[in-house]
C-alpha positions in Angstrom: -148.8 -194.6 -44.2 -152.2 -194.0 -42.5 -154.1 -196.6 -44.4 -153.6 -200.1 -45.3 -152.9 -200.8 -48.8 -153.7 -204.4 -49.4 -155.5 -205.9 -46.5 -156.3 -209.5 -46.1 -157.9 -211.6 -43.3 -154.9 -213.1 -41.2 -154.5 -215.8 -38.5 -151.8 -214.4 -36.3 -151.1 -217.7 -34.9 -150.2 -219.1 -38.4 -147.9 -216.0 -39.0 -146.1 -216.7 -35.8 -145.5 -220.2 -36.8 -144.2 -219.1 -40.1 -141.8 -216.7 -38.7 -140.6 -219.0 -35.8 -139.8 -221.6 -38.3 -137.6 -219.1 -40.1 -136.0 -218.0 -36.7 -135.3 -221.9 -36.0 -133.4 -222.2 -39.2 -131.1 -218.9 -38.5 -130.6 -217.4 -35.2 -132.4 -219.3 -32.5 -129.5 -221.8 -31.7 -128.5 -220.2 -28.4 -132.1 -219.3 -27.1 -134.9 -221.4 -25.6 -138.2 -220.7 -27.4 -141.7 -220.8 -25.9 -144.8 -220.4 -27.7 -148.2 -220.0 -26.0 -150.7 -219.5 -28.8 -154.4 -219.3 -27.8 -156.8 -221.4 -30.2 -159.0 -220.3 -31.8 -157.6 -216.9 -32.1 -159.6 -214.1 -33.6 -158.9 -213.1 -37.1 -157.3 -209.7 -38.0 -157.3 -207.6 -41.2 -153.9 -206.5 -42.2 -150.9 -206.6 -44.4 -149.0 -210.0 -44.0 -145.6 -208.5 -44.9 -145.9 -205.7 -42.4 -146.9 -207.6 -39.5 -144.4 -210.4 -40.2 -141.6 -207.8 -40.4 -142.9 -206.4 -37.0 -142.8 -209.7 -35.3 -139.3 -210.3 -36.8 -138.2 -207.0 -35.4 -139.5 -207.7 -32.0 -137.8 -211.2 -31.9 -134.4 -209.7 -33.1 -134.7 -207.0 -30.5 -135.4 -209.7 -27.8 -132.5 -211.8 -28.7 -130.2 -208.8 -28.9 -131.2 -208.1 -25.2 -130.2 -211.7 -24.3 -126.4 -211.7 -25.4 -125.5 -214.7 -23.4 -128.7 -216.5 -24.1 -132.2 -216.9 -22.5 -135.7 -217.5 -23.1 -137.8 -216.0 -26.1 -141.6 -216.4 -25.4 -144.3 -215.4 -28.0 -147.8 -215.3 -26.8 -151.2 -214.7 -28.5 -154.4 -214.2 -26.6 -158.0 -213.1 -27.1 -158.8 -210.0 -25.2 -162.3 -209.2 -24.0 -162.7 -206.0 -26.1 -162.7 -207.4 -29.5 -159.0 -207.3 -29.9 -156.2 -209.9 -30.0 -152.9 -209.4 -28.5 -149.6 -210.8 -29.7 -146.7 -210.4 -27.1 -143.0 -211.1 -27.5 -141.2 -211.6 -24.2 -137.5 -211.9 -23.4 -135.4 -212.8 -20.2 -132.8 -210.2 -21.2 -131.2 -207.0 -19.6 -134.5 -205.1 -19.5 -134.6 -201.3 -19.7 -134.2 -198.5 -17.2 -137.0 -196.1 -17.0 -135.2 -193.2 -19.1 -134.4 -195.7 -21.9 -138.1 -197.3 -21.7 -139.5 -193.8 -22.1 -137.6 -193.2 -25.4 -137.7 -196.8 -26.6 -140.1 -196.1 -29.6 -138.5 -192.7 -30.7 -137.2 -193.0 -34.2 -133.4 -193.4 -34.3 -133.0 -193.7 -30.6 -130.7 -196.9 -29.7 -128.6 -198.1 -27.0 -126.8 -200.4 -29.4 -123.2 -200.0 -30.4 -122.2 -198.3 -33.6 -123.1 -200.6 -36.6 -125.4 -202.8 -34.4 -128.7 -200.9 -34.6 -130.6 -198.3 -36.5 -133.1 -197.3 -33.8 -135.9 -197.8 -36.1 -137.2 -201.2 -35.1 -139.6 -200.3 -32.2 -140.7 -197.1 -34.1 -141.6 -199.0 -37.2 -143.4 -201.6 -35.0 -145.5 -198.7 -33.4 -146.2 -197.2 -36.9 -147.5 -200.6 -38.1 -149.6 -200.8 -35.0 -151.2 -197.5 -35.7 -151.7 -198.3 -39.4 -153.5 -201.5 -38.3 -155.9 -199.4 -35.9 -154.0 -201.2 -33.0 -151.5 -200.3 -30.3 -147.9 -201.2 -29.2 -146.9 -201.1 -25.5 -143.7 -202.1 -23.7 -143.3 -203.3 -20.2 -139.6 -203.6 -19.1 -137.5 -203.5 -15.7 -133.8 -203.4 -15.8 -132.4 -206.9 -15.0 -135.8 -208.5 -15.5 -136.5 -208.5 -19.2 -138.9 -207.0 -21.5 -142.4 -207.7 -22.9 -143.7 -205.9 -26.1 -147.5 -206.2 -26.7 -148.9 -205.8 -30.0 -152.9 -205.4 -29.9 -155.0 -205.5 -33.0 -158.8 -205.4 -33.5 -160.7 -208.5 -34.4 -162.4 -208.7 -37.9 -166.1 -209.2 -37.3 -167.0 -210.1 -40.8 -164.1 -211.3 -42.9 -166.2 -211.0 -46.1 -166.0 -207.3 -45.6 -162.3 -207.0 -46.0 -161.1 -206.2 -49.5 -159.5 -209.0 -51.3 -155.8 -208.4 -51.7 -154.8 -206.5 -55.1 -152.5 -208.5 -57.3 -149.0 -207.1 -57.2 -147.9 -205.2 -60.3 -144.6 -207.1 -60.4 -146.5 -210.3 -61.1 -147.9 -209.0 -64.3 -144.6 -207.3 -65.5 -142.9 -210.8 -65.6 -140.1 -212.4 -63.5 -136.7 -210.9 -62.8 -133.5 -212.2 -61.5 -132.7 -210.5 -58.3 -129.2 -210.2 -56.4 -129.6 -209.8 -52.8 -126.4 -208.6 -51.0 -126.3 -208.3 -47.3 -124.0 -209.4 -44.5 -126.9 -210.2 -42.1 -127.7 -213.9 -42.1 -131.3 -213.2 -41.0 -131.8 -210.8 -43.9 -130.6 -213.3 -46.4 -132.8 -215.9 -44.9 -135.9 -213.8 -44.7 -136.2 -211.7 -47.7 -135.7 -214.0 -50.6 -139.0 -215.7 -49.8 -140.7 -212.3 -50.0 -139.2 -211.6 -53.4 -139.9 -215.2 -54.7 -143.5 -214.8 -53.8 -143.6 -212.1 -56.3 -142.6 -214.3 -59.1 -138.9 -213.5 -59.2 -135.7 -215.4 -58.9 -133.3 -214.5 -56.1 -129.4 -215.1 -55.7 -128.0 -214.1 -52.4 -124.4 -213.2 -51.5 -123.0 -211.9 -48.1 -120.6 -209.4 -49.6 -119.4 -207.6 -52.7 
């Protein structure tokens, strides 16, 4: 999409803390985590779910690049041009120039069959564009990767439209069964569905 459907004023630091708490409960056991969050951080206008999904994608990519463990660093900072930056940094394998040049191409992946769709970075790039921002990647083979998401700061929060109530809330509660063999998906998605007023039951297979 080229336009935000339900923008709200967001604190990226709060969003980072929420997603990190989820990661701590699921996949962070063999990684060191460092957070360097600037306070106060400028507020942004965006869709919470899309930005949370983007951050999760970047973190999962970073952890995939550190198969034997390493350090995952998440940073935020205010930029001098009325933007804020969210950076996800790993100490993993890094990318050679030919891979870096194609990293944001849809369906391009260096992962084995069944281990990646090649959509994570391209979706993150699309989310950045939808939010009138930018996504950039710095990487060197053997020296890790840093992905930077830059978003414009909201000058007047009152000018941002209030979120539109989701239709699912008005249509009544449902009981949803979520089946996925990925522990992270089973941990992350139920809270999104429950936020719409539904009950969720999870299973890891048929």
